[in-house]
C-alpha positions as CSV (number, residue, x, y, z in Angstrom):
1,M,106.8,129.4,140.1
2,L,106.2,131.3,143.4
3,K,103.2,133.5,143.6
4,P,104.3,137.2,143.9
5,M,103.8,138.5,147.4
6,R,101.3,141.3,148.1
7,P,103.0,144.7,148.1
8,E,104.1,145.6,151.6
9,I,102.4,149.0,151.3
10,L,99.0,147.1,151.4
11,F,99.8,145.0,154.5
12,P,97.9,147.4,156.9
13,L,94.8,147.2,154.8
14,F,94.8,143.4,154.6
15,S,94.9,143.0,158.4
16,P,91.8,141.5,160.0
17,V,89.1,143.9,161.2
18,S,89.9,142.7,164.8
19,T,93.1,144.8,164.6
20,L,91.0,147.9,164.6
21,K,90.6,149.7,168.0
22,G,87.4,148.7,169.6
23,V,86.7,145.7,167.4
24,G,86.8,142.8,169.9
25,P,85.4,139.3,169.7
26,R,81.8,140.6,170.1
27,V,82.0,143.4,167.6
28,A,84.1,141.8,164.9
29,P,81.3,139.5,163.5
30,L,79.0,142.6,163.3
31,V,81.7,144.6,161.4
32,E,82.2,141.6,159.1
33,R,78.5,141.4,158.4
34,V,78.4,145.0,157.3
35,A,81.7,145.3,155.5
36,G,83.9,142.2,155.4
37,S,86.7,140.6,157.3
38,L,89.6,143.0,156.3
39,V,90.5,146.5,157.3
40,R,90.3,147.2,153.5
41,D,86.7,146.2,153.5
42,V,85.9,148.8,156.2
43,L,87.7,151.4,154.1
44,F,85.7,150.4,151.0
45,T,82.4,150.8,152.9
46,V,81.7,154.5,152.2
47,P,78.8,156.5,153.6
48,Q,75.4,155.9,152.0
49,S,74.0,159.4,152.9
50,V,74.6,162.4,155.0
51,I,72.6,163.9,157.8
52,R,72.5,167.7,157.7
53,R,72.0,169.3,161.1
54,S,70.5,172.8,160.8
55,R,70.4,175.2,163.7
56,A,66.9,175.9,164.9
57,T,64.7,177.2,167.7
58,A,61.4,176.0,169.1
59,D,59.4,178.4,166.9
60,T,61.4,177.5,163.7
61,A,61.6,173.7,164.2
62,V,60.6,171.7,161.1
63,D,58.9,168.3,161.5
64,G,61.0,165.4,160.2
65,Q,64.2,167.3,160.0
66,V,67.4,166.7,162.1
67,Q,68.0,169.9,163.9
68,T,70.2,171.3,166.7
69,F,68.9,173.5,169.6
70,F,70.4,175.4,172.5
71,V,68.2,174.9,175.5
72,S,67.9,175.1,179.2
73,I,66.7,172.1,181.2
74,D,63.3,173.0,182.6
75,A,62.1,169.8,184.3
76,H,62.4,166.0,184.4
77,Q,59.3,164.0,184.0
78,P,59.8,160.3,185.1
79,P,57.3,157.8,183.7
80,S,54.2,157.4,185.8
81,R,53.7,153.8,184.7
82,L,55.5,150.9,182.9
83,G,56.0,151.5,179.2
84,Q,55.9,155.3,179.3
85,P,59.1,157.2,178.4
86,W,61.3,159.4,180.6
87,K,60.9,163.0,179.5
88,I,63.0,166.1,179.9
89,R,61.2,169.4,179.2
90,T,63.6,172.1,177.9
91,W,63.1,175.8,177.0
92,D,64.9,178.1,174.6
93,D,63.1,181.5,175.0
94,T,60.8,180.7,172.0
95,G,59.1,177.7,173.3
96,F,59.3,174.2,174.9
97,I,61.0,171.2,173.4
98,T,60.4,167.8,175.0
99,L,63.2,165.1,174.9
100,T,62.0,161.5,175.3
101,W,63.7,158.2,176.0
102,F,62.2,154.7,176.1
103,K,63.7,151.8,178.0
104,G,67.0,151.8,179.8
105,H,67.1,155.5,180.7
106,G,66.2,157.0,184.0
107,P,67.6,158.8,187.1
108,H,71.1,159.0,185.5
109,L,69.6,161.6,183.0
110,E,68.6,163.7,186.0
111,R,72.1,163.5,187.4
112,Q,73.8,164.3,184.1
113,H,71.5,167.1,183.0
114,P,70.2,168.9,186.1
115,V,67.4,171.5,186.0
116,G,68.8,174.9,185.0
117,S,71.8,173.6,183.1
118,R,72.4,174.7,179.5
119,R,72.6,172.0,176.8
120,A,73.1,171.6,173.1
121,V,70.7,169.0,171.8
122,S,70.4,167.5,168.3
123,G,68.0,164.9,166.8
124,K,65.0,164.4,164.6
125,V,62.1,166.7,165.2
126,E,58.6,165.4,165.6
127,R,55.6,167.7,165.9
128,F,52.4,166.6,167.7
129,G,50.1,169.6,167.3
130,V,51.8,172.5,169.1
131,E,54.2,170.1,171.0
132,I,57.7,169.7,169.7
133,Q,59.5,166.5,170.6
134,V,62.9,164.9,170.0
135,A,62.9,161.2,170.7
136,H,66.3,159.7,171.8
137,P,68.4,162.7,170.9
138,E,71.6,161.8,169.1
139,Y,73.5,164.5,170.9
140,L,72.9,166.0,174.4
141,L,76.0,167.9,175.5
142,P,76.9,170.8,177.7
143,E,76.6,174.1,175.7
144,E,80.4,174.6,175.7
145,R,80.9,171.3,173.8
146,A,78.4,172.1,171.0
147,D,81.2,172.1,168.4
148,E,81.3,168.3,168.9
149,I,78.0,168.1,167.0
150,P,78.9,167.9,163.3
151,P,76.8,170.0,160.9
152,F,77.0,167.2,158.4
153,E,77.2,163.6,159.6
154,P,77.8,160.6,157.3
155,V,75.5,157.6,157.5
156,Y,77.0,154.2,157.1
157,A,75.4,150.8,156.7
158,A,74.5,149.5,160.1
159,T,73.2,146.3,161.8
160,A,71.8,145.4,165.1
161,G,74.4,146.2,167.8
162,L,76.5,148.3,165.4
163,P,75.1,151.8,164.8
164,S,76.4,154.0,162.0
165,R,78.3,156.3,164.3
166,T,80.2,153.4,165.8
167,F,81.1,152.1,162.4
168,R,82.3,155.5,161.4
169,R,85.0,155.3,164.1
170,F,86.3,152.1,162.5
171,A,86.1,153.6,159.0
172,L,88.2,156.6,160.1
173,E,90.8,154.3,161.7
174,A,90.9,152.2,158.5
175,L,91.5,155.4,156.6
176,S,94.4,156.3,158.8
177,R,96.0,153.0,157.9
178,A,95.7,153.7,154.1
179,A,99.0,155.0,152.6
180,E,99.2,157.1,149.5
181,L,99.6,154.6,146.8
182,P,101.6,155.0,143.5
183,E,99.4,156.6,140.9
184,W,98.0,154.3,138.2
185,L,95.9,156.8,136.4
186,D,97.1,158.5,133.2
187,P,98.1,162.0,134.4
188,A,96.6,163.9,131.5
189,W,93.2,162.1,131.7
190,Q,93.1,162.5,135.5
191,A,93.7,166.2,135.2
192,R,91.1,166.6,132.4
193,E,88.5,164.7,134.5
194,G,89.4,166.6,137.7
195,L,90.0,163.5,139.7
196,P,91.8,163.6,143.1
197,S,94.5,161.1,144.2
198,W,93.4,157.7,145.5
199,R,93.8,158.5,149.2
200,A,92.4,162.0,148.8
201,A,89.3,160.5,147.3
202,F,88.8,158.2,150.3
203,V,89.4,161.2,152.7
204,T,86.6,163.1,151.1
205,A,84.3,160.1,150.9
206,H,84.6,159.4,154.6
207,N,84.4,163.1,155.6
208,P,81.5,164.5,153.6
209,V,80.5,168.2,154.2
210,G,77.3,168.0,152.2
211,E,75.0,165.9,150.1
212,A,77.1,166.3,147.0
213,D,80.0,164.5,148.7
214,V,78.0,161.2,149.0
215,S,76.9,161.3,145.4
216,P,78.3,158.5,143.2
217,L,78.7,161.2,140.6
218,S,81.1,163.3,142.7
219,P,84.7,163.5,141.5
220,H,86.1,161.5,144.4
221,R,83.4,158.7,144.0
222,R,84.0,158.6,140.3
223,R,87.7,158.2,141.0
224,L,87.2,155.3,143.3
225,A,84.7,153.7,140.9
226,Y,87.2,154.0,138.0
227,D,89.9,152.4,140.1
228,E,87.8,149.4,140.7
229,L,86.7,149.2,137.0
230,L,90.3,149.6,135.8
231,A,91.4,146.8,138.1
232,H,88.7,144.5,136.8
233,Q,89.2,145.4,133.1
234,T,92.9,144.9,133.3
235,A,92.4,141.4,134.8
236,L,89.9,140.6,132.1
237,A,92.2,141.9,129.3
238,Q,95.1,139.8,130.8
239,R,92.8,136.7,130.8
240,K,91.8,137.4,127.2
241,A,95.4,137.7,126.1
242,A,96.3,134.4,127.9
243,R,93.4,132.6,126.3
244,R,94.4,133.8,122.8
245,A,97.9,132.5,123.5
246,Q,96.6,129.0,124.2
247,P,96.5,126.7,121.2
248,A,93.3,124.9,120.3
249,P,92.3,122.5,117.5
250,V,91.9,124.1,114.1
251,I,88.3,123.6,113.0
252,P,87.6,124.7,109.5
253,A,84.1,125.2,108.0
254,S,82.9,121.8,107.0
255,D,80.7,120.1,104.4
256,L,78.7,118.6,107.2
257,A,77.6,122.1,108.4
258,D,76.8,123.2,104.9
259,R,74.6,120.2,104.4
260,A,72.9,120.8,107.7
261,E,72.2,124.4,106.8
262,K,70.8,123.5,103.4
263,A,68.5,121.0,105.1
264,L,67.0,123.7,107.4
265,P,63.3,124.5,106.7
266,F,64.2,128.2,106.7
267,R,67.0,130.5,105.7
268,L,69.4,132.0,108.3
269,T,68.9,135.6,109.2
270,G,71.6,138.1,108.5
271,A,72.5,138.2,112.2
272,Q,72.8,134.4,112.4
273,I,75.0,134.4,109.3
274,R,77.2,137.1,110.8
275,S,77.4,135.3,114.2
276,L,78.2,132.0,112.5
277,S,81.0,133.7,110.5
278,E,82.5,135.1,113.7
279,V,82.3,131.7,115.4
280,R,84.0,130.0,112.4
281,G,86.7,132.6,112.4
282,D,87.6,131.7,116.0
283,L,87.4,127.9,115.4
284,A,89.8,128.1,112.4
285,S,92.3,130.4,114.1
286,G,94.2,127.9,116.1
287,E,93.6,130.0,119.3
288,R,91.0,128.9,121.9
289,M,87.6,130.4,121.2
290,S,85.8,132.0,124.1
291,R,82.8,133.6,122.5
292,L,79.4,134.6,123.9
293,L,76.4,134.3,121.6
294,Q,73.8,136.8,122.8
295,G,70.4,136.7,121.4
296,D,66.8,137.3,122.4
297,V,64.4,134.4,123.3
298,G,63.7,132.6,120.0
299,S,66.3,134.4,117.9
300,G,68.0,131.3,116.7
301,K,71.1,130.8,118.9
302,T,70.7,127.1,119.0
303,V,70.9,126.8,115.2
304,V,74.2,128.7,115.1
305,A,75.5,126.4,117.9
306,M,74.4,123.3,116.0
307,L,76.2,124.4,112.8
308,A,79.4,124.9,114.9
309,V,78.9,121.4,116.4
310,A,78.7,120.1,112.8
311,D,82.0,121.9,111.9
312,A,83.7,120.3,115.0
313,A,82.4,116.8,113.9
314,G,83.7,117.5,110.4
315,A,87.2,117.9,112.0
316,G,86.8,114.6,113.8
317,L,86.1,116.3,117.2
318,Q,83.4,115.8,119.8
319,S,81.1,118.5,121.2
320,A,79.4,118.8,124.6
321,I,76.3,121.0,125.1
322,M,75.5,121.8,128.7
323,A,72.1,123.3,129.9
324,P,71.2,124.4,133.4
325,T,68.0,122.2,133.6
326,E,67.0,118.9,132.3
327,I,64.0,120.5,130.5
328,L,66.3,122.8,128.6
329,A,68.8,120.0,127.9
330,R,66.0,117.8,126.5
331,Q,64.8,120.7,124.4
332,H,68.2,121.1,122.9
333,Y,68.4,117.4,122.2
334,E,65.0,117.4,120.5
335,T,66.1,120.4,118.4
336,M,69.5,119.0,117.3
337,A,69.4,115.2,117.4
338,E,67.4,114.6,114.2
339,P,69.3,117.1,112.0
340,L,72.7,115.9,113.2
341,A,71.6,112.2,112.9
342,K,70.8,112.9,109.2
343,L,74.5,113.8,108.8
344,G,75.5,110.5,110.3
345,L,76.4,111.9,113.7
346,S,75.4,110.1,116.9
347,V,73.9,112.4,119.5
348,I,73.2,111.4,123.1
349,L,71.3,113.0,126.0
350,L,73.1,112.6,129.4
351,T,71.3,113.7,132.5
352,G,71.1,112.7,136.2
353,R,68.4,110.2,135.3
354,D,70.7,108.0,133.4
355,K,71.6,105.0,135.5
356,G,73.2,101.6,135.3
357,A,73.8,99.9,132.0
358,G,72.1,102.6,129.9
359,R,74.5,105.2,131.4
360,A,77.5,102.9,131.0
361,A,76.8,102.4,127.3
362,K,76.6,106.2,126.7
363,L,79.8,106.8,128.6
364,A,81.6,104.0,126.6
365,G,80.4,105.6,123.3
366,L,81.8,109.0,124.4
367,A,85.1,107.4,125.4
368,D,85.6,105.5,122.1
369,G,84.3,108.4,119.9
370,T,81.1,106.6,118.7
371,H,79.0,109.6,120.0
372,A,80.0,112.9,118.3
373,V,77.7,115.0,120.5
374,A,76.7,114.9,124.2
375,I,73.9,117.1,125.3
376,G,73.1,117.2,129.0
377,T,73.1,118.9,132.4
378,H,75.7,118.9,135.2
379,A,76.0,115.2,134.5
380,L,78.4,116.0,131.7
381,F,81.2,117.1,133.9
382,Q,81.1,114.2,136.3
383,D,84.5,112.5,136.8
384,D,83.5,109.3,135.0
385,V,82.5,111.2,131.8
386,V,85.5,110.8,129.4
387,F,85.6,112.1,125.8
388,Q,87.8,110.7,123.2
389,A,88.4,114.1,121.5
390,L,86.4,116.9,123.0
391,G,87.0,120.0,120.8
392,L,83.9,122.3,121.5
393,S,81.8,122.9,124.6
394,V,78.6,124.9,124.3
395,I,77.2,126.3,127.6
396,D,73.6,127.6,127.6
397,E,72.8,130.3,130.2
398,Q,76.4,130.1,131.4
399,H,75.9,132.4,134.4
400,R,73.7,129.7,136.0
401,F,76.6,127.3,136.4
402,G,79.1,127.5,139.2
403,V,82.8,128.2,138.6
404,N,84.0,124.7,139.2
405,E,81.2,123.2,137.0
406,R,82.2,125.3,134.0
407,R,85.9,124.5,134.5
408,R,85.4,120.8,134.9
409,L,83.7,120.6,131.5
410,Q,86.4,122.6,129.9
411,D,89.1,120.4,131.4
412,K,87.7,117.3,129.5
413,G,89.8,118.0,126.4
414,A,91.9,115.5,124.6
415,G,94.9,116.1,126.8
416,D,97.2,117.1,124.0
417,G,97.9,120.5,125.5
418,K,95.2,122.1,123.3
419,G,92.3,123.9,124.8
420,V,88.6,123.2,124.2
421,H,86.8,125.9,122.3
422,L,84.0,127.5,124.3
423,L,80.7,128.9,122.9
424,A,78.5,130.4,125.6
425,M,74.9,131.4,125.0
426,S,72.7,133.8,126.8
427,A,69.0,134.7,126.2
428,T,69.2,137.7,128.6
429,P,70.1,140.7,126.4
430,I,72.7,142.8,128.1
431,P,73.0,146.5,127.2
432,R,76.2,147.3,125.3
433,T,77.2,149.7,128.0
434,L,77.3,146.8,130.5
435,E,78.7,144.1,128.3
436,L,82.3,144.8,129.3
437,T,81.5,144.4,133.0
438,V,80.3,140.8,132.5
439,F,82.0,139.7,129.3
440,G,85.2,141.7,129.2
441,D,87.3,138.6,128.5
442,L,85.0,137.2,125.9
443,D,84.3,138.0,122.3
444,V,80.6,138.8,121.9
445,S,78.3,138.0,118.9
446,R,74.8,139.4,118.9
447,I,71.8,137.9,117.1
448,D,69.6,141.0,117.0
449,E,67.1,139.9,114.3
450,K,64.0,137.7,114.7
451,P,63.7,134.7,112.4
452,P,61.3,135.2,109.5
453,G,57.6,134.4,110.2
454,R,57.7,135.3,113.9
455,T,55.0,137.9,114.5
456,P,55.1,140.3,117.4
457,V,53.2,139.3,120.5
458,A,50.2,141.6,121.2
459,T,50.8,143.0,124.6
460,R,48.4,144.9,126.9
461,A,48.3,145.9,130.5
462,V,45.1,145.2,132.5
463,P,44.3,146.1,136.1
464,M,43.6,143.2,138.5
465,P,40.0,144.2,139.1
466,R,39.4,142.9,135.5
467,L,40.7,139.5,136.4
468,P,37.3,137.7,135.9
469,E,37.1,139.1,132.3
470,I,40.6,137.8,131.5
471,V,39.8,134.4,132.9
472,G,36.6,134.3,130.9
473,R,38.5,135.0,127.7
474,L,41.2,132.4,128.6
475,K,38.4,129.8,129.1
476,A,37.1,130.5,125.6
477,A,40.6,130.4,124.1
478,A,41.3,127.1,125.8
479,E,38.1,125.6,124.5
480,A,39.1,126.6,121.0
481,G,42.4,124.7,121.4
482,A,44.8,127.4,122.5
483,Q,47.3,126.9,125.3
484,A,48.5,129.5,127.9
485,F,51.1,130.1,130.6
486,W,49.9,131.8,133.8
487,I,52.8,133.2,135.8
488,C,52.3,133.8,139.5
489,P,54.5,136.5,141.1
490,L,56.9,136.4,144.0
491,V,54.6,137.6,146.8
492,S,56.7,136.8,149.8
493,E,60.1,135.8,151.0
494,S,58.5,132.5,152.0
495,E,58.5,129.8,149.4
496,K,55.5,128.2,151.2
497,I,53.4,131.4,150.9
498,D,54.4,131.7,147.2
499,L,53.5,128.1,146.6
500,R,50.1,128.5,148.3
501,A,49.3,131.5,146.2
502,A,50.1,129.6,143.0
503,E,48.1,126.5,144.2
504,D,45.2,128.8,145.0
505,R,45.3,130.4,141.6
506,A,45.5,127.0,139.9
507,A,42.5,125.8,141.9
508,D,40.5,128.9,141.0
509,L,41.3,128.4,137.3
510,R,40.4,124.7,137.4
511,Q,36.9,125.6,138.8
512,I,36.3,127.8,135.8
513,I,38.3,126.2,132.9
514,G,38.3,122.6,134.0
515,P,40.9,119.9,134.9
516,S,43.2,120.8,132.1
517,V,44.9,123.4,134.3
518,G,48.4,122.2,135.4
519,L,50.8,123.6,138.0
520,V,54.6,123.6,138.2
521,H,56.7,125.0,141.0
522,G,60.2,124.8,142.4
523,Q,59.4,122.4,145.2
524,M,58.0,119.7,143.0
525,P,60.1,116.5,142.4
526,V,61.8,116.7,139.0
527,A,60.0,113.7,137.6
528,E,56.6,115.2,138.5
529,K,57.5,118.6,137.1
530,D,58.7,117.0,133.9
531,A,55.5,115.0,133.6
532,V,53.4,118.2,133.8
533,M,55.6,119.9,131.3
534,Q,55.4,117.0,128.9
535,A,51.6,117.0,129.3
536,F,51.7,120.7,128.4
537,V,53.9,120.0,125.3
538,E,51.5,117.3,124.2
539,G,48.5,119.5,124.6
540,K,46.9,117.6,127.5
541,V,47.3,120.6,129.7
542,S,45.7,123.8,128.3
543,V,46.8,126.3,131.0
544,L,50.1,125.9,132.9
545,V,50.4,127.9,136.1
546,A,54.0,128.5,137.1
547,T,55.8,130.2,140.0
548,T,59.1,131.1,138.5
549,V,60.7,132.1,135.2
550,V,62.9,128.9,135.3
551,E,59.9,126.6,135.2
552,V,58.8,127.9,131.8
553,G,62.0,127.2,129.8
554,V,60.2,124.9,127.5
555,N,59.4,125.4,123.8
556,V,55.7,124.9,123.2
557,P,54.8,126.3,119.7
558,N,51.1,125.9,120.4
559,A,51.2,128.1,123.5
560,S,49.9,131.5,122.3
561,I,48.8,133.3,125.5
562,M,51.0,134.5,128.4
563,V,49.3,135.9,131.5
564,I,51.6,137.5,134.1
565,E,49.9,138.2,137.4
566,Q,51.0,141.4,139.3
567,A,53.4,142.2,136.4
568,E,54.6,145.4,138.3
569,R,56.5,143.1,140.6
570,F,58.7,141.8,137.8
571,G,61.7,143.5,136.2
572,L,61.4,144.7,132.6
573,A,63.9,142.1,131.3
574,Q,62.1,139.3,133.2
575,L,58.8,140.3,131.6
576,H,60.3,140.3,128.2
577,Q,61.8,136.9,128.7
578,L,58.5,135.5,129.8
579,R,56.7,137.0,126.9
580,G,59.2,135.3,124.6
581,R,57.7,131.9,125.5
582,V,54.7,132.6,123.3
583,G,54.5,133.6,119.6
584,R,56.5,130.6,118.4
585,G,53.7,128.9,116.4
586,A,51.1,129.8,113.8
587,R,48.6,131.2,116.2
588,E,48.4,135.0,116.8
589,S,49.8,135.4,120.3
590,S,49.1,137.7,123.2
591,C,50.6,138.7,126.5
592,V,48.4,140.1,129.3
593,L,50.2,142.1,132.1
594,L,47.9,142.1,135.1
595,Y,48.8,144.8,137.6
596,D,47.6,146.0,141.0
597,L,46.3,149.5,141.5
598,P,47.7,152.1,142.1
599,L,50.6,151.8,139.7
600,S,53.7,153.8,140.3
601,D,55.2,156.1,137.6
602,T,58.2,153.7,137.1
603,A,56.0,150.7,136.9
604,Q,53.7,152.5,134.4
605,Q,56.7,153.4,132.2
606,R,58.0,149.8,132.4
607,L,54.7,148.3,131.2
608,D,54.5,151.0,128.5
609,I,57.9,150.1,127.2
610,L,57.0,146.4,127.0
611,R,53.8,147.2,125.1
612,K,55.6,149.3,122.5
613,S,58.7,147.2,121.8
614,D,59.6,143.6,121.3
615,D,63.3,144.1,120.8
616,G,65.1,142.6,123.8
617,F,68.2,144.8,123.4
618,E,66.2,148.0,123.1
619,I,64.2,146.9,126.2
620,A,67.4,146.2,128.1
621,E,68.8,149.7,127.3
622,K,65.5,151.4,128.3
623,D,65.4,149.3,131.5
624,L,68.9,150.5,132.3
625,Q,67.8,154.2,131.8
626,L,64.6,153.7,133.8
627,R,66.3,152.1,136.8
628,G,69.3,154.4,136.9
629,G,71.0,152.4,139.6
630,G,70.4,149.6,142.2
631,D,70.3,146.2,140.6
632,P,69.5,146.7,136.9
633,L,68.3,143.8,134.9
634,G,68.7,141.6,138.0
635,L,72.5,142.0,138.0
636,K,73.0,139.6,140.8
637,Q,71.2,136.9,138.8
638,S,73.0,137.7,135.6
639,G,76.5,137.0,136.5
640,F,77.6,140.7,137.1
641,P,80.7,141.3,139.2
642,A,80.2,142.2,142.9
643,Y,81.6,145.8,142.8
644,R,82.2,147.6,146.0
645,L,82.7,151.2,144.8
646,A,81.5,151.2,141.2
647,D,77.9,151.2,140.1
648,P,77.7,149.7,136.6
649,V,74.7,151.8,135.9
650,V,75.7,155.2,137.3
651,H,79.3,154.8,136.2
652,R,78.6,153.1,132.9
653,D,80.4,155.9,131.0
654,L,83.6,154.9,132.8
655,I,83.4,151.2,131.8
656,A,84.5,151.6,128.2
657,V,87.2,154.1,129.2
658,A,88.6,151.6,131.7
659,A,88.5,148.8,129.1
660,D,90.4,151.0,126.6
661,D,92.9,152.1,129.2
662,A,93.5,148.5,130.3
663,R,94.1,147.4,126.7
664,L,96.5,150.3,126.2
665,I,98.4,149.6,129.4
666,L,98.9,146.0,128.5
667,A,99.8,146.8,124.8
668,R,102.6,149.0,126.0
669,D,103.7,147.0,129.0
670,P,102.3,143.4,128.9
671,D,104.3,142.3,132.0
672,L,103.4,145.4,134.0
673,T,107.1,146.2,134.8
674,S,107.1,149.9,134.1
675,P,106.4,152.4,136.9
676,R,102.7,152.7,135.9
677,G,102.5,148.9,135.3
678,Q,103.8,148.3,138.8
679,A,101.2,150.7,140.2
680,V,98.5,148.8,138.3
681,R,99.8,145.6,140.0
682,V,99.2,147.3,143.4
683,L,95.7,148.3,142.2
684,Q,94.9,144.7,141.2
685,E,96.1,143.4,144.6
686,L,94.1,146.1,146.4
687,F,90.8,145.0,144.8
688,D,91.7,141.3,144.5
689,W,90.9,141.5,140.7
690,K,93.4,139.0,139.4
691,P,93.8,137.8,135.7
692,V,90.7,135.6,135.8
693,S,87.8,134.8,133.5
694,T,84.1,135.3,134.1
695,L,83.6,131.8,132.6
696,H,86.4,129.9,134.2
697,D,87.9,131.3,137.4
698,A,85.7,134.1,138.5
699,G,83.0,133.7,141.0
């Protein structure tokens, strides 16, 4: 079947940026660095702020403001020695204003602006005592051309060699190529919200007349954000519909899983029972499951996954469980292997370390069905790994796998035309308001209860000057048999500097606590890192110094102390994740948040929230409120889409509306053949949001 062509009305926007006037071979790479490779990308790069140019005189000039003056050229003052600026002294009947230029300016200024001429000058005012100065004026024009100086000037993203004002020319030309597109919004909702048409929204966005026009909450910016969200949500809804139409093996609840549950040394929480019921409903439906199991650190996601694996085995099907690191894979293996073996199921661990005859034996057992469960890392989706009857894949921390890696594991089904059921797990709680942006094509189950017996971790914030006191207490705790994590912060963009800081901290702690202080970091060989981790698990290392969150993804029930150095540098969700590494055993556990002084108001609020709550979902919601924009919860690291015009925090009220609208559009017009449906097709092409999945085909 031929792929539908892009609508002709969009052709001008999908031309390369080199077709814009003034974008030659030298400038094109700069434009691409700021915006992208297409004219559309330049159009989508809206101003970040606006410069307001107020009229002023020398006696009313305000330091730090961008102001416009009408002056007479009084004198030119060439530099007396190398390195000094060229100056023009001007006068406006209320006082003198000095204009200065460094490098590359000289006699031509004297020719262009002779003494006695009248000029309009605009730029940022700097006061030095009684002297008023404007360095490198942005405008210096004959007085009769003063109307060329805009009272409001949009500020675009810039890069070396491509100033904002130059980029604006390209943006306005891109705007001139944008046609009025067919309307995809519901007319009644559009009128109720007071939203302009698509093109009118871009006209206002690129021609702001005040600060309100660059606000993401303005009607035209909300319109553009909604368009992008609707395009995305429609693609996700189409993907979900296609997935539900794909047959998959029917896996009923099994006696094996019931026996495994009864053998557990604890009872499932209500949230675990609810989540397991939702998973079983999917498995028994005959439609391919794509479900996300969201739960806090230590909430019991692995147990739910294990019971689903037992159900699959009861139906004669194999399961694959993939983790992003060997440490996590081994942890899953140690958790599941024994309970599943008691059911008569063979479980193997497959990682990059498996070589030669040992690996070949494991692969043969998967191919002939001897092994019911394979737990491993990226090694699971290698070409030579063949399953006899793969029916369920479980992916832990799915956002840390690439698109192709996830797809390759899913493609290892039995080849009978039936899809492999997918259960994804995430220990990073996502606020409900943002779930749809990441998981719009998935069904989501939440484990929002802690297992019985887990006590809250006592959390306190301590300023860095009290570091010796904390180290002294840590020494006493280690001598009493306790174990601790010590997390070093990201102190620089240089891995070498970060590593040196961690090595220095480990050395300092060894001098006080002794040789039982271990160190793990990202640059260590895997075998060496695993050896230190294993020593920590076995109690041979009492204090583990680590440089990143990833390095501490190991379950050590005896670890009861978490020290996080310069905690103000970490995000709230990160801090909560780290804290969740302790409090898993019988000992009372504590988390110490060491911070540098002075502490900002936002950092203070962040640490206060962590001290008062241990509910990951509540913390995620509060983190969202606290940040209010930017990159909440480390969005780029959490699999969030790369939106151009929508901010998933600022525009979070529009996300659910867009999801509902997308479902309604597709319910009424599944093939998008109606006038509105065809307009939505144009919208999807415009944003390149095709019917894809966040777990399979999306980047």
